[in-house]
C-alpha positions as CSV (number, residue, x, y, z in Angstrom):
1,X,0.0,0.0,0.0
2,X,2.8,2.5,0.8
3,X,4.5,1.8,-2.4
4,X,1.2,2.7,-4.3
5,X,0.9,5.8,-2.4
6,X,4.5,6.8,-3.2
7,X,3.8,6.0,-6.8
8,X,0.7,8.2,-6.9
9,X,2.6,11.0,-5.2
10,X,5.4,10.6,-7.8
11,X,3.0,10.8,-10.7
12,X,1.5,14.0,-9.0
13,X,4.8,15.5,-8.5
14,X,6.7,14.5,-11.7
15,X,3.8,14.1,-14.1
16,X,3.1,11.4,-16.5
17,X,5.8,12.8,-18.9
18,X,8.6,12.5,-16.3
19,X,11.9,10.9,-17.3
20,X,12.3,7.2,-17.5
21,X,15.4,5.4,-16.1
22,X,14.2,1.9,-16.0
23,X,11.9,0.0,-18.4
24,X,8.8,-1.0,-16.6
25,X,8.1,-3.7,-19.0
26,X,4.4,-4.3,-18.1
27,X,3.5,-1.1,-16.5
28,X,2.0,-1.1,-13.0
29,X,-1.4,0.2,-14.1
30,X,-1.9,-1.2,-17.6
31,X,-5.4,-2.5,-16.7
32,X,-6.6,0.9,-15.5
33,X,-7.9,3.2,-18.3
34,X,-6.4,6.6,-18.3
35,X,-3.5,5.8,-15.9
36,X,0.1,5.1,-16.8
37,X,3.2,4.9,-14.7
38,X,6.8,5.2,-15.3
39,X,9.8,4.4,-13.0
40,X,11.8,7.6,-12.5
41,X,14.6,6.0,-10.5
42,X,15.2,2.7,-8.8
43,X,17.8,1.4,-6.3
44,X,18.4,-1.6,-4.3
45,X,18.4,-0.2,-0.7
46,X,20.8,-1.2,2.1
47,X,19.3,-3.6,4.6
48,X,18.2,-1.8,7.8
49,X,16.7,-3.1,11.0
50,X,13.1,-2.2,11.7
51,X,12.9,-0.3,8.4
52,X,10.8,2.9,8.1
53,X,10.3,4.9,4.9
54,X,9.8,8.5,4.5
55,X,8.9,10.9,1.6
56,X,10.4,14.3,2.3
57,X,10.0,17.8,0.6
58,X,13.2,20.0,1.0
59,X,13.3,23.6,0.0
60,X,16.7,25.4,0.0
61,X,16.7,29.1,-0.1
62,X,19.2,31.0,-2.3
63,X,22.6,31.0,-0.5
64,X,21.6,28.2,1.9
65,X,23.6,25.1,2.4
66,X,23.1,21.5,3.7
67,X,26.2,20.8,5.7
68,X,28.1,17.6,5.4
69,X,26.1,14.6,6.4
70,X,25.3,10.8,5.7
71,X,22.1,8.8,5.8
72,X,21.6,5.7,7.9
73,X,19.7,4.0,4.9
74,X,19.5,4.5,1.1
75,X,17.9,7.9,0.0
76,X,16.7,8.7,-3.5
77,X,16.3,12.3,-4.2
78,X,15.1,14.3,-7.3
79,X,15.4,18.0,-8.1
80,X,12.0,19.6,-8.9
81,X,13.1,23.1,-9.5
82,X,16.3,25.2,-9.1
83,X,20.0,24.3,-9.3
84,X,21.9,22.7,-6.5
85,X,25.7,22.4,-6.3
86,X,26.3,19.0,-4.7
87,X,29.6,17.6,-3.5
88,X,30.6,14.0,-2.4
89,X,33.1,13.9,0.5
90,X,33.4,10.2,0.8
91,X,31.7,7.0,-0.5
92,X,29.7,6.9,-3.7
93,X,26.5,8.5,-4.9
94,X,24.8,7.5,-8.2
95,X,23.7,10.4,-10.4
96,X,20.9,10.2,-13.1
97,X,20.8,13.1,-15.4
98,X,17.4,14.2,-16.8
99,X,16.9,13.1,-20.5
100,X,19.6,10.4,-20.5
101,X,18.9,7.2,-22.5
102,X,17.1,4.4,-20.5
103,X,19.1,1.9,-22.6
104,X,22.4,3.0,-21.0
105,X,20.7,3.4,-17.6
106,X,22.1,7.0,-17.7
107,X,24.0,6.5,-14.4
108,X,27.1,8.3,-13.4
109,X,28.9,7.2,-10.2
110,X,30.2,10.2,-8.1
111,X,33.1,9.6,-5.6
112,X,35.0,11.7,-3.2
113,X,35.8,15.2,-4.3
114,X,33.2,15.1,-7.2
115,X,31.2,18.4,-7.4
116,X,28.2,18.6,-9.9
117,X,25.3,21.0,-10.5
118,X,22.0,19.2,-10.1
119,X,19.0,20.5,-12.2
120,X,15.4,20.0,-12.5
121,X,14.8,16.2,-13.3
122,X,18.2,15.1,-12.0
123,X,18.0,12.3,-9.5
124,X,20.6,10.8,-7.1
125,X,20.8,7.7,-5.0
126,X,22.8,8.3,-1.7
127,X,24.1,5.1,-0.1
128,X,24.8,4.7,3.6
129,X,28.1,6.0,4.7
130,X,28.4,8.4,1.8
131,X,29.1,11.9,3.1
132,X,27.9,14.7,1.0
133,X,26.9,18.3,1.2
134,X,24.9,20.8,-1.0
135,X,24.6,24.5,-1.5
136,X,22.1,26.7,-3.5
137,X,24.4,29.1,-5.3
138,X,21.5,30.4,-7.5
139,X,19.1,33.1,-7.1
140,X,16.0,30.8,-7.0
141,X,14.9,28.3,-4.3
142,X,15.6,24.7,-4.9
143,X,12.8,22.3,-4.3
144,X,13.6,18.5,-4.2
145,X,11.9,15.5,-3.0
146,X,13.5,12.5,-1.4
147,X,12.6,9.1,-0.2
148,X,14.7,7.4,2.4
149,X,14.4,4.0,4.0
150,X,16.1,4.0,7.5
151,X,16.0,2.3,10.8
152,X,12.8,3.3,12.6
153,X,14.6,3.7,16.0
154,X,17.3,5.9,14.5
155,X,17.8,9.1,12.8
156,X,17.6,9.1,8.9
157,X,20.4,11.8,8.6
158,X,23.6,12.3,10.7
159,X,25.5,15.6,10.3
160,X,29.3,15.8,10.7
161,X,32.4,15.0,8.6
162,X,33.6,11.7,7.4
163,X,36.0,9.8,9.5
164,X,39.6,10.3,8.4
165,X,41.2,7.7,6.3
166,X,44.0,6.0,8.2
167,X,47.4,6.7,6.7
168,X,49.2,3.5,5.1
């Protein structure tokens, strides 16, 4: 039931003409007249104990920043409007650019030190233990939606800096 609600919210937010990053094969709602669905982005989430899922709307004002942080579970996020400068500090983040070809999966793997500008329609998959940060350097607010699977008895986001890599 939760997946159906999230899918309906996704169609309402992204519209039926949203970008496709995975081929649905037989669509979820093929038997329902006037309803179609497309997978915008998909990921195999990390296993978490007592899982809870959340859909979050984030608004970032011009000049505002989200400090370095990590998530305790897998998070998928999509930019709805604005431009967000995004930097990976440690770990890996998967980036899907709006308009990329589904046949190639359109995924770019970001690693430590990579900085990109995310625009409307771009989506990312943030894996646990990947530290990252973001800043709105533009003159318009950034709106993004994210969905995160995290341990129900813990925090979904932990702010701080990544642990230092031991010297060899």
